[in-house]
Structures are given as structure tokens and as C-alpha cells.
TORKEKE-731572 format. One line per 3 residues: their letters; for each residue x, y, z of N, C-alpha, C. Coordinates in pm, whole numbers, plus 50000, padded with zeros to 5 digits. Atoms other than C-alpha are relative to their C-alpha. Layout:
% residues N
a	X/Y/Z/X/Y/Z/X/Y/Z; ...
This chain:
% residues 240
mkl	49958/49905/49925/49739/49011/48185/50099/50042/50074; 49854/49999/49910/50015/49168/48353/49928/50154/50108; 50036/49901/49870/49936/49353/48716/50086/50043/50043
ail	49902/49925/49864/50147/49602/48906/49907/50016/50115; 50073/49999/49853/50036/49563/49268/50136/50069/50119; 49928/49894/49933/50153/49852/49467/49919/50021/50175
tdi	50053/49973/49884/50125/49886/49861/50036/50092/50067; 49953/49846/49921/50187/50165/50158/50159/50021/49933; 49915/49841/50048/50316/50433/49964/50023/50045/50130
hgn	50018/49844/49877/50254/50609/50276/50073/50147/49975; 49952/49827/49958/50347/50968/50173/50118/50004/49938; 49894/49981/50064/50647/50858/50011/50033/50018/49839
apa	49978/49964/50107/50672/51075/49695/50129/49971/49831; 49840/50072/50072/51051/50975/49510/49981/49869/50022; 49982/50155/49980/50993/50602/49610/49845/49992/49847
lra	50069/49975/50052/50644/50616/49423/50082/49988/49836; 49918/49995/50148/50822/50741/49109/50096/49953/49917; 49894/50129/50024/51061/50570/49112/49952/49868/49937
vls	50102/50101/50074/50819/50273/49048/49923/50024/49904; 50133/49969/50135/50547/50397/48807/50136/50045/49884; 49880/49993/50049/50901/50485/48648/50072/49844/49909
did	49972/50095/50028/51034/50169/48630/49842/49891/49933; 50091/50091/50070/50660/50001/48529/49980/50068/49888; 49987/49918/50109/50657/50233/48238/50155/49980/49912
rrg	49910/50053/50082/51008/50155/48143/50032/49874/49948; 49986/50129/50020/50961/49794/48127/49872/49998/49895; 50066/49990/50059/50623/49822/47974/49908/49903/49972
gtd	50085/50145/49969/50329/49564/47899/49907/49990/50122; 50122/49950/49881/50158/49680/48217/49873/50056/49965; 50113/49924/50043/49796/49695/48189/49909/50020/50096
ric	50097/49967/49852/49655/49783/48521/50111/49974/50133; 49924/50046/49860/49842/49908/48830/49884/49971/50118; 50065/50008/49878/49668/49813/49168/50042/50063/50136
clg	49974/49942/49897/49686/50044/49481/49970/49940/50136; 50082/50104/49898/49631/49804/49801/49972/50102/50157; 50050/49875/49861/49577/50163/50031/50144/50016/50088
dmi	49895/49910/49916/49809/50332/50288/50071/50073/49882; 49874/49904/50107/49922/50514/49999/49991/50160/50096; 49950/49866/49930/49900/50842/50261/50048/49966/50146
gig	49975/49991/49864/50026/50885/50590/50115/49936/50012; 49822/50048/49963/50383/50838/50769/50120/50102/49914; 49904/49900/50133/50536/51055/50439/49936/50088/50001
pds	50101/49815/50030/50443/51425/50426/49947/50003/49849; 50076/49998/50113/50382/51354/50072/49861/49980/49946; 50106/50068/50026/50070/51211/50074/49879/50082/49918
dev	50107/50002/50084/49886/51441/49886/50075/50007/49837; 49968/49978/50192/50115/51452/49537/50018/49809/49968; 50033/50155/50031/50077/51032/49641/49906/49995/49883
lea	50112/50011/50035/49749/51071/49582/50000/50083/49857; 50016/49950/50132/49764/51338/49261/50065/49913/49872; 49937/50066/50095/50032/51111/49084/49902/49841/49978
imn	50053/50144/50076/49777/50775/49093/49866/50081/49971; 50125/49971/50088/49480/50970/49005/49987/50061/49854; 49951/49905/50096/49654/51147/48727/50004/49816/49894
rgd	49933/50139/50091/49747/50774/48575/49809/49920/49958; 50127/50019/50064/49459/50657/48334/49971/49816/50027; 50062/50146/50017/49529/50247/48400/50050/49987/50188
asa	49976/50079/49878/49547/50256/48802/49923/49990/50080; 50018/50033/49895/49340/50132/49064/50014/50010/50140; 50000/50012/49867/49253/50175/49449/49967/49919/50075
isg	50121/50059/49896/49148/50071/49743/50079/50068/50145; 49950/49911/49901/49168/50226/50113/50079/49900/50062; 49934/50053/49934/49369/50103/50394/49953/50100/50130
nhe	50025/49889/49917/49356/50203/50706/50067/50143/50074; 49971/49803/50058/49529/50561/50676/49909/50072/49974; 50085/49878/50096/49305/50668/50418/49821/49997/50175
eav	50151/49971/49887/48975/50562/50719/50089/50062/50079; 49972/49909/49898/49195/50703/50974/50023/50165/50032; 49983/49876/50037/49240/51042/50802/49837/50028/50000
lhl	50215/49984/49990/48858/51057/50706/49989/49994/50119; 50044/50063/49899/48757/50939/51064/50037/50194/50019; 49924/49847/49954/48934/51313/51163/49931/50063/49925
ldg	50042/49891/50101/48837/51500/50901/49818/49986/49953; 50143/49985/49978/48458/51401/50904/49973/50000/50133; 50043/49956/49862/48459/51489/51294/49954/49902/50079
qga	50036/50144/49917/48414/51142/51443/50127/49970/50083; 49837/50068/49955/48780/51172/51624/50108/49913/49973; 49917/50087/50002/49057/50919/51621/49923/49866/49967
lpg	49984/50123/50039/49012/50597/51426/50058/49887/50077; 49948/50068/49863/48959/50318/51732/50130/49950/49951; 49881/50037/50042/49321/50187/51759/50103/50114/49884
hea	49925/49873/50048/49445/50512/51611/50021/50082/50083; 50012/49879/49866/49415/50717/51888/50184/50083/49987; 49860/49982/49969/49803/50733/51954/50066/50075/49887
vae	49948/49944/50122/49893/50904/51587/49877/50102/49954; 50128/49936/50060/49527/51106/51570/50108/50154/49955; 49951/49858/50060/49795/51441/51582/50077/50010/49836
hha	49925/50008/50166/49964/51307/51285/49916/49961/49900; 50051/50039/50099/49687/51188/51071/49921/50150/50011; 50001/49918/49956/49548/51512/51192/50024/50116/49894
wig	49873/49882/50048/49853/51723/51021/49995/49968/49849; 50060/50075/50110/49774/51484/50744/49925/50022/49886; 50146/49952/50091/49406/51564/50660/49993/50133/49967
srl	49980/49853/50024/49530/51933/50672/50043/50030/49903; 49954/50001/50131/49749/51893/50364/49934/49923/49904; 50034/50033/50182/49547/51747/50112/49911/50076/49936
tpr	50042/49919/50056/49375/51899/49855/49835/49996/49984; 50115/50049/50014/48948/51883/49838/50011/49905/49882; 50015/50140/50165/48993/51641/49494/50126/49921/50110
sve	49977/50113/49966/49223/51450/49706/49898/49912/50105; 50135/50129/49947/48959/51354/49985/49911/49952/49969; 50112/50086/50044/48694/51313/49781/50059/49869/49933
fir	49932/50159/50101/48926/51014/49580/49993/49922/50143; 50004/50087/49820/48997/50875/49968/49884/49956/50017; 50135/50012/49970/48626/50908/50017/49965/49913/49923
slp	50074/50122/50112/48548/50681/49719/50043/49897/49978; 49943/50191/50019/48751/50392/49753/49933/49891/50068; 50070/50105/49998/48619/50080/49803/50113/49924/50139
qtl	49916/50063/49909/48783/49862/50073/50062/49893/49958; 49936/50039/50101/48874/49604/49823/49976/49977/49911; 50026/49987/50183/48844/49478/49439/50052/49880/49986
eie	50003/50163/50054/48769/49176/49296/50005/50040/49842; 49999/49979/50119/48896/49110/48938/50001/49895/49906; 49952/50121/50111/48865/48824/48658/50036/49977/49904
aeg	49847/49993/50090/49128/48788/48403/50026/49891/49998; 49942/50102/50048/49228/48503/48238/49992/49864/50065; 50088/50091/49955/48981/48272/48374/50056/49970/50181
lrl	49935/50012/49827/49125/48324/48737/49886/50142/50070; 50075/49908/49919/48937/48530/49029/50116/50068/50119; 49893/49944/49931/49198/48784/49196/49932/50086/50133
lmt	50046/49861/49895/49138/48978/49525/50101/50088/50030; 49919/49910/49965/49268/49287/49602/49961/50048/50142; 50011/49981/49894/49312/49371/49982/50047/50070/50110
hyh	49903/49932/49942/49451/49622/50204/50087/49879/50121; 49961/50136/49876/49482/49306/50470/49915/49932/50014; 50130/50090/49975/49242/49005/50589/49943/50095/50080
rsg	50093/49950/49889/48941/49118/50711/49923/49877/50064; 50123/50089/49930/48673/48937/50950/49904/50099/50003; 50100/49918/49971/48380/49117/50983/49995/50144/49933
gel	49980/49844/50057/48469/49418/50808/50084/50092/50026; 49871/49935/49884/48738/49521/51048/50150/49892/49943; 49890/50065/49991/49123/49439/50987/50038/49925/50072
dpi	49950/50094/49883/49255/49127/51145/50135/50106/50043; 49854/49984/49941/49537/49163/51355/50168/49932/49922; 49883/50060/50058/49900/49129/51189/50042/49899/50041
dea	49989/50044/50017/50000/48855/51128/50212/49952/50030; 49822/50006/50031/50401/48825/51233/50057/49863/49953; 49906/50069/50078/50479/48502/51100/49852/49898/49885
psg	50086/50057/50088/50230/48429/50859/50052/49878/49867; 49985/50139/50110/50194/48090/50605/49901/49976/49931; 50079/50032/50059/50061/47971/50347/49859/49916/50020
tkl	50065/50053/49948/49871/47741/50533/49906/50092/50089; 50073/49884/49957/49760/48013/50754/49882/50081/49932; 50080/49895/50118/49611/48201/50483/49904/49910/49948
drt	50042/50107/50050/49452/47915/50342/49829/49953/50089; 50095/49981/49894/49230/47880/50638/49924/50147/49999; 50044/49906/50048/49160/48206/50614/49906/50030/49917
yan	50086/49973/50127/49012/48218/50294/49988/49865/49948; 50044/50109/50069/48888/47855/50270/49894/49996/49954; 50130/50002/50090/48579/47939/50143/49980/50111/49912
spy	50000/49880/50084/48682/48198/49922/50045/49950/49856; 49942/50060/50131/48707/48162/49513/50124/50034/49952; 49884/49935/50090/49020/48330/49474/50097/49951/49959
dlv	49928/50093/50046/49264/48186/49273/50156/50087/50073; 49843/49946/49961/49548/48492/49355/49937/50103/50120; 50011/49915/49932/49504/48714/49696/50119/50125/50006
cfg	49877/49945/49979/49721/48977/49696/49947/50145/50101; 50066/49898/49846/49738/49250/50056/50149/50048/50043; 49904/49942/50021/49989/49445/50190/49998/50067/50208
hhh	50013/49962/49930/49955/49652/50521/50121/49947/50107; 49880/50086/49926/50230/49426/50703/50072/50028/49924; 49873/49998/50115/50556/49555/50560/50095/49928/49916
pih	49915/50048/50067/50762/49311/50473/49938/49901/49945; 50014/50066/50126/50793/49075/50135/49898/49840/50061; 50070/50110/49959/50513/48793/50158/49997/49953/49869
hfq	50049/50105/50155/50476/48506/49860/49963/49891/50037; 50022/50157/49973/50310/48188/49920/49945/49911/49934; 50083/50097/50076/50175/47899/49697/49973/49897/50073
ter	50035/50101/49900/49960/47641/49838/49952/49957/49875; 50067/50072/50104/49753/47437/49649/49881/50032/49927; 50142/49968/50037/49458/47615/49656/49999/50125/49919
rty	49983/49904/50052/49596/47979/49568/50167/50016/50014; 49843/49921/49995/49895/48217/49542/49954/50176/50094; 50071/49882/49911/49933/48539/49813/50131/50033/49973
vnp	49919/49939/50054/50106/48792/49762/49989/50135/50099; 49985/49853/49945/50226/49133/49965/50101/50017/49940; 49926/49994/50047/50464/49276/49752/50149/50107/50117
gal	49925/49912/49872/50625/49492/50088/49960/50142/49925; 50055/49827/49970/50567/49829/50180/50108/50094/49873; 49938/49968/50157/50658/50034/49859/50121/50140/50042
gcg	49997/49899/49980/50714/50374/50073/50065/49970/50143; 49934/49950/49868/50879/50265/50393/50123/49840/49997; 49919/50133/50003/51148/50044/50466/50128/50085/50053
dra	49859/49970/49949/51557/50061/50627/50065/49996/49902; 49933/49980/50137/51710/50110/50277/49922/50078/49865; 50079/49942/50079/51603/50339/50009/49996/49907/49813
aar	50101/50136/50134/51433/50028/49723/49860/50058/50046; 50170/49983/50010/51076/50079/49632/49971/49835/49978; 50048/50154/50027/50909/49749/49658/49889/49994/49909
yai	50163/50035/50058/50626/49633/49430/50003/49842/49932; 50015/50156/50056/50531/49291/49253/49939/50040/49865; 49957/49979/50150/50460/49212/48883/49881/49870/49990
ael	50067/50210/50045/50147/48895/48834/49998/50068/49845; 49979/50013/50155/50159/48798/48484/49874/49884/49987; 50137/50087/49973/49785/48619/48440/50016/49946/49857
qng	49972/50064/50079/49798/48354/48160/49913/49890/49964; 50048/50185/50071/49553/48062/48008/49992/49955/50182; 49992/50058/49892/49499/48039/48379/50085/49949/50130
tir	49851/50005/49927/49837/48081/48531/50013/50105/50045; 49957/49824/49925/49989/48322/48742/50199/49946/50069; 49799/50000/49940/50397/48389/48773/49985/50138/50101
vhl	49952/49882/49880/50495/48662/49066/50103/50037/50001; 49822/49936/50009/50785/48902/49031/49976/50097/50112; 49994/49851/49886/50870/49107/49341/50133/50041/49932
lgv	49922/49889/50075/51060/49389/49207/50059/50074/50164; 49999/49876/49909/51266/49674/49379/50089/50115/49952; 49962/49878/50043/51361/49999/49274/50097/50075/50107
ayd	49897/49886/49970/51683/50224/49382/49895/50092/50014; 50015/49917/50013/51619/50554/49441/50033/50099/50108; 49956/49917/49922/51729/50865/49615/49895/50069/50080
nrd	50085/49967/49901/51560/50961/49954/50056/50080/50090; 49932/49971/49918/51744/51151/50134/49949/50126/50037; 50110/49836/49969/51556/51522/50062/49893/49941/50047
fle	50095/50029/49994/51265/51304/50111/49978/49947/50193; 49894/50003/49863/51431/51184/50465/49949/50120/50070; 49929/49868/49904/51556/51539/50592/49834/50101/49981
sfe	50214/49884/49981/51109/51704/50504/50022/49982/50108; 50130/50040/49925/51000/51509/50758/50051/50166/50124; 49924/49909/49958/51270/51788/51001/49952/50125/49960
rlq	50004/49879/50035/51192/52058/50760/49824/50076/50036; 50143/49965/50005/50809/52047/50765/49950/49960/50149; 50046/49998/49841/50789/51975/51112/49908/49859/50047
vpd	50116/50108/50002/50600/51633/51093/49958/49933/50133; 50010/50051/49914/50457/51533/51391/50028/49800/50021; 49987/50133/49984/50544/51221/51533/50182/49985/49897
rdf	49962/49966/50112/50838/51242/51275/50193/49906/50092; 49837/50039/50008/51185/51108/51492/49966/49857/50027; 49997/50190/49986/50955/50734/51584/49974/49965/49875
ilr	50000/50052/50152/50861/50724/51211/50150/50026/49923; 49879/50052/50057/51204/50760/51102/50081/49912/50055; 49958/50144/49949/51304/50509/51317/49951/49891/49968
vfh	50082/50143/50015/51070/50247/51325/49974/49981/49830; 50017/50019/50166/50970/50310/50940/50110/49994/49938; 49841/50004/50102/51323/50387/50774/50119/50024/50061
gnq	49887/50039/49922/51536/50283/51031/50161/50069/49971; 49881/49851/50000/51744/50623/51092/50110/49992/49890; 49878/50012/50076/51921/50610/50787/50052/50122/49959
lnt	49922/49864/49988/51988/50969/50825/50128/49993/50078; 49875/50052/49878/52210/50849/51131/50084/49892/49992; 49924/50158/50060/52374/50536/50966/50106/50057/49891
């Protein structure tokens, strides 16, 4: 079985199109797993959701950005911890179609898969008591083994933290393919996990794409918090 692992698309439609084209060009992928934060930060959030919904081979889970947008749409105010970006999330929510809203409302927080004698966990990030753990800026296999000490999983795939992580321990494999839609250069990242007869092989991949019009659209659409977003999440590429 071959799985494509995508995470943190963050409303970046050209990056997602580049990855989906690369997956289709390579062939042989049985399933695509999207690990949350498909929306937010980027203005193409609805287009991203449409692309995922329209594929018959894609599964998805929710991330904190989906949960934050739904919190506002449901009249519950800002999701705790996301108060500073409530205006941005409200703007994103106002641009989603009813179909997209119902889709993100239906998403589970985690997905468990059994295949080739292996047990897999798909999660946006590590959770304690249902809440996302604080991001560990210096993760390691040893730390993650402690987090998942009592779990049955052979492979844990996660995102949320935008850098790439790949740890192999005696207990299991951990993979974060890195943010697909955010970065300081025009490279959309994802991973392929090949499962066969109880073994796991991980391939970390990146696809070049043209992101100029996407970055320029932040000003054209007057995206809330655009200066901060372009600087922190896209490395001020338009000014370099």
C-alpha cells in the first residue's frame, strides 16, 4: 500500500495542485491523507477544500485552523489561543461555501488505518486530553516514544509544526512531511509512505511551483494580517 501524506496546505491552491499533479504523475498511490490546516493563512481556502472533496482517493482530518473557523461560524467567538487571528479566521470563514463548511464540520480529529500488518495514526499534532500539545521546537524520536509509549501504532504521521520531521526508533516511525502550503521558497512538500509486509519506507518529497500570483493575491484581496503572514509564513519572498 502506498499513502501520500499532506499537511498544512493553508489555503495555497497552486501548491496543492502541484502536489496532486506530482502524485498522479508518479502513479501507484492508493490513498491521500490530509492532516489538517487545509484552510487559513492562504486566501484559496475554499478552492483547496474543493480540490480535496473532489478526489475519490483523499481522506482528511481537522486541524486547529478548521476548528478556529468553525468556532467563529458557530457563534462561539474566537477559539481559545486564537484570539489574535480572529479577524483573519472570520474572513476565511466568510469565503467558504456551505459545502465546504459542512465538509470541515464532518472531519474527525484523528484517523487510524490498518494495512499490511501495520497500525497507523494520522493526527494534526500530538494531543493530550483532546487538546493539541504545545509545539515542541526540538522534537526527537526519544521524546515522541514517551508521548506514544502506550500506543499500538507503528507509524505516526502529523503536521502543525511546519518543518520536516522524520524519526525512526525501535518502537515506531514518526513523519511530519512539512507544511505543503507555507515556506520561504516555492516548494510544496509532502511524503509518500510505502507499506509492505509489515515494513515502512518513507519518501520526503518537494515540488517546485510558481507562487508569485498566489503571494500577490494577499494584497489584491486585502487578506487580514497579510503583512505578518507574508513575512512569517512565506519569508517575504516578494521583497527578495
